[in-house]
C-alpha positions as CSV (number, residue, x, y, z in Angstrom):
1,X,-3.6,40.8,-32.5
2,X,-7.2,41.7,-33.3
3,X,-10.1,40.5,-31.3
4,X,-11.1,38.1,-34.0
5,X,-7.6,36.7,-34.3
6,X,-7.5,36.3,-30.5
7,X,-10.8,34.5,-30.4
8,X,-9.6,32.1,-33.2
9,X,-6.3,31.5,-31.3
10,X,-8.3,30.7,-28.1
11,X,-10.4,28.2,-30.0
12,X,-7.3,26.5,-31.3
13,X,-5.9,26.3,-27.8
14,X,-9.2,24.9,-26.6
15,X,-9.2,22.2,-29.3
16,X,-5.6,21.3,-28.7
17,X,-6.1,21.0,-25.0
18,X,-9.2,18.7,-25.3
19,X,-7.7,16.5,-28.0
20,X,-4.4,16.2,-26.2
21,X,-6.2,15.3,-23.0
22,X,-8.2,12.6,-24.8
23,X,-5.0,11.2,-26.5
24,X,-2.7,11.2,-23.5
25,X,-5.3,9.9,-21.0
26,X,-5.9,6.9,-23.2
27,X,-9.5,7.9,-23.9
28,X,-8.8,7.6,-27.6
29,X,-6.6,4.7,-28.9
30,X,-3.7,5.0,-31.3
31,X,-4.9,4.8,-34.9
32,X,-8.5,6.0,-34.0
33,X,-9.9,8.3,-36.6
34,X,-10.5,11.9,-35.7
35,X,-13.7,12.8,-37.6
36,X,-14.0,16.6,-38.1
37,X,-17.8,16.6,-38.1
38,X,-17.9,14.8,-34.8
39,X,-15.2,16.9,-33.2
40,X,-16.6,20.3,-34.3
41,X,-19.9,19.3,-32.7
42,X,-18.4,18.1,-29.5
43,X,-16.0,21.0,-29.1
44,X,-18.5,23.6,-30.4
45,X,-16.0,25.2,-32.8
46,X,-15.7,25.5,-36.6
47,X,-13.4,23.5,-38.8
48,X,-10.7,26.1,-39.2
49,X,-9.4,26.2,-35.6
50,X,-9.9,22.4,-35.3
51,X,-7.7,21.8,-38.3
52,X,-5.0,24.2,-37.0
53,X,-5.1,22.4,-33.6
54,X,-4.7,19.0,-35.3
55,X,-1.8,20.5,-37.5
56,X,0.0,21.6,-34.3
57,X,-0.7,18.2,-32.6
58,X,0.8,16.5,-35.6
59,X,4.0,18.5,-35.1
60,X,4.1,17.1,-31.6
61,X,3.8,13.6,-32.9
62,X,0.3,13.0,-31.4
63,X,-1.8,13.2,-34.6
64,X,-1.0,12.0,-38.1
65,X,-2.7,12.9,-41.4
66,X,-3.4,10.1,-43.9
67,X,-3.8,11.1,-47.6
68,X,-7.5,10.9,-48.7
69,X,-8.5,9.5,-45.3
70,X,-8.2,12.4,-42.9
71,X,-6.6,12.5,-39.5
72,X,-6.1,9.9,-36.8
73,X,-4.4,9.5,-33.4
74,X,-0.7,8.8,-34.2
75,X,0.5,5.2,-34.2
76,X,3.9,3.6,-33.6
77,X,5.2,0.5,-35.2
78,X,7.1,-2.1,-33.2
79,X,10.3,-0.7,-34.6
80,X,9.3,2.8,-33.6
81,X,8.7,1.7,-30.0
82,X,12.0,-0.2,-29.8
83,X,13.9,2.7,-31.2
84,X,12.2,5.2,-29.0
85,X,13.1,3.1,-25.9
86,X,16.7,2.7,-27.1
87,X,17.0,6.5,-27.3
88,X,15.2,6.9,-23.9
89,X,17.6,4.4,-22.3
90,X,20.7,6.2,-23.7
91,X,19.5,9.6,-22.4
92,X,18.6,8.2,-19.0
93,X,21.9,6.4,-18.6
94,X,23.8,9.6,-19.5
95,X,21.7,11.7,-17.1
96,X,22.1,9.3,-14.2
97,X,25.8,9.2,-14.7
98,X,25.9,13.0,-14.6
99,X,23.9,13.5,-11.4
100,X,25.6,15.5,-8.6
101,X,26.3,13.8,-5.3
102,X,23.5,15.6,-3.5
103,X,20.8,16.4,-6.0
104,X,17.7,18.6,-5.3
105,X,14.8,16.1,-5.2
106,X,12.0,18.7,-4.7
107,X,10.6,18.2,-8.2
108,X,10.6,14.4,-7.8
109,X,8.8,14.5,-4.4
110,X,6.2,17.0,-5.9
111,X,5.5,14.7,-8.8
112,X,4.9,11.7,-6.5
113,X,2.5,13.7,-4.5
114,X,0.6,14.6,-7.6
115,X,0.6,10.9,-8.5
116,X,-0.9,10.0,-5.2
117,X,-3.7,12.6,-5.5
118,X,-4.4,11.7,-9.2
119,X,-4.6,8.0,-8.2
120,X,-7.1,8.7,-5.5
121,X,-9.2,10.9,-7.8
122,X,-8.8,8.4,-10.7
123,X,-7.6,11.2,-12.9
124,X,-5.9,9.3,-15.7
125,X,-4.5,12.3,-17.6
126,X,-3.1,13.9,-14.4
127,X,-1.6,10.6,-13.4
128,X,0.0,10.1,-16.9
129,X,1.4,13.6,-16.8
130,X,2.8,13.1,-13.3
131,X,4.5,9.9,-14.4
132,X,6.1,11.8,-17.3
133,X,7.0,14.8,-15.1
134,X,8.7,12.5,-12.6
135,X,11.0,10.9,-15.3
136,X,11.7,14.3,-16.8
137,X,12.8,15.5,-13.3
138,X,15.1,12.5,-13.0
139,X,16.8,13.3,-16.2
140,X,16.9,17.0,-15.3
141,X,19.2,16.1,-12.4
142,X,21.9,15.5,-14.9
143,X,22.0,19.3,-15.6
144,X,21.7,19.2,-19.4
145,X,18.7,21.3,-20.6
146,X,19.0,20.3,-24.2
147,X,18.9,16.6,-23.3
148,X,15.9,17.2,-21.1
149,X,14.0,18.8,-24.0
150,X,14.8,15.9,-26.3
151,X,13.9,13.4,-23.6
152,X,10.5,15.0,-22.9
153,X,9.6,14.8,-26.7
154,X,10.4,11.1,-26.6
155,X,8.2,10.5,-23.6
156,X,5.2,12.3,-25.1
157,X,5.3,9.9,-28.1
158,X,5.7,6.8,-25.9
159,X,2.9,8.1,-23.7
160,X,0.5,7.5,-26.6
161,X,0.7,3.8,-25.9
162,X,1.5,4.0,-22.2
163,X,-1.8,5.7,-21.6
164,X,-3.6,2.7,-23.2
165,X,-1.6,0.3,-21.1
166,X,-2.2,2.3,-17.9
167,X,-6.0,2.1,-18.6
168,X,-5.9,-1.6,-19.1
169,X,-3.6,-2.3,-16.2
170,X,-5.9,-0.3,-13.9
171,X,-8.5,-3.0,-14.5
172,X,-6.3,-5.8,-13.2
173,X,-3.8,-4.2,-10.8
174,X,-3.9,-2.0,-7.7
175,X,-3.8,1.6,-8.8
176,X,-1.3,2.5,-6.0
177,X,1.3,0.1,-7.3
178,X,2.4,2.8,-9.9
179,X,3.1,5.2,-7.0
180,X,5.1,2.6,-5.2
181,X,7.3,2.0,-8.3
182,X,8.2,5.7,-8.4
183,X,8.8,5.7,-4.6
184,X,11.4,2.9,-5.0
185,X,13.1,4.9,-7.8
186,X,13.2,8.0,-5.6
187,X,14.7,5.9,-2.8
188,X,17.5,4.7,-5.1
189,X,18.3,8.2,-6.2
190,X,18.4,9.4,-2.5
191,X,20.9,6.6,-1.8
192,X,23.0,7.5,-4.9
193,X,22.9,3.9,-6.0
194,X,23.5,4.1,-9.8
195,X,23.0,0.4,-10.5
196,X,19.7,0.4,-8.6
197,X,18.5,3.6,-10.3
198,X,19.0,2.1,-13.7
199,X,17.4,-1.2,-12.6
200,X,14.3,0.7,-11.4
201,X,14.2,2.9,-14.6
202,X,14.3,-0.2,-16.8
203,X,11.2,-1.6,-14.9
204,X,9.2,1.5,-15.8
205,X,7.3,2.4,-18.9
206,X,5.2,-0.7,-19.7
207,X,7.1,-1.9,-22.8
208,X,4.2,-4.1,-24.0
209,X,2.1,-2.2,-26.5
210,X,-1.1,-2.6,-28.4
211,X,-0.1,-2.0,-32.0
């Protein structure tokens, strides 16, 4: 790769990281237009790497292109949300049923610690990522790597709306309550109580969306 190609690739990565951060932290709402002129000025890059970044984000389900209208943050219909949660629930139920008797909970405890620190620092993106990482770690306990990859792709799409909800909820609820919900789920997993695990999982995810 030449120096010029490497520089362009780095600019694409920069644009992807900034846009992804804005989207998954709830700083930009689903359906909000992504105006090239504004973004090139804000990011300090040309249109070519910006367009490549948005193309790659579209492949991840975070951006969508509307003919003759440009790009916008991806949206989900009510049916999309319902179907994504149905798939999520099926994957979680399978993973919970496949957990070993004495699972390694190191990843779950680490995710909760990141949640605590992000809550104290009011870092919304880090908090949202820690929430997602915790749930991925739960499903990973089932031992099926292909299932984990599919599950994580589902969570990224749902997080588009969860981030907005988390931002709104933070205005009316105590920030540490989110940490406590995950601590209860961890306790259920430590006890090996399958019914309680599923009950706690069903209470996560903020199923009310702003569509």
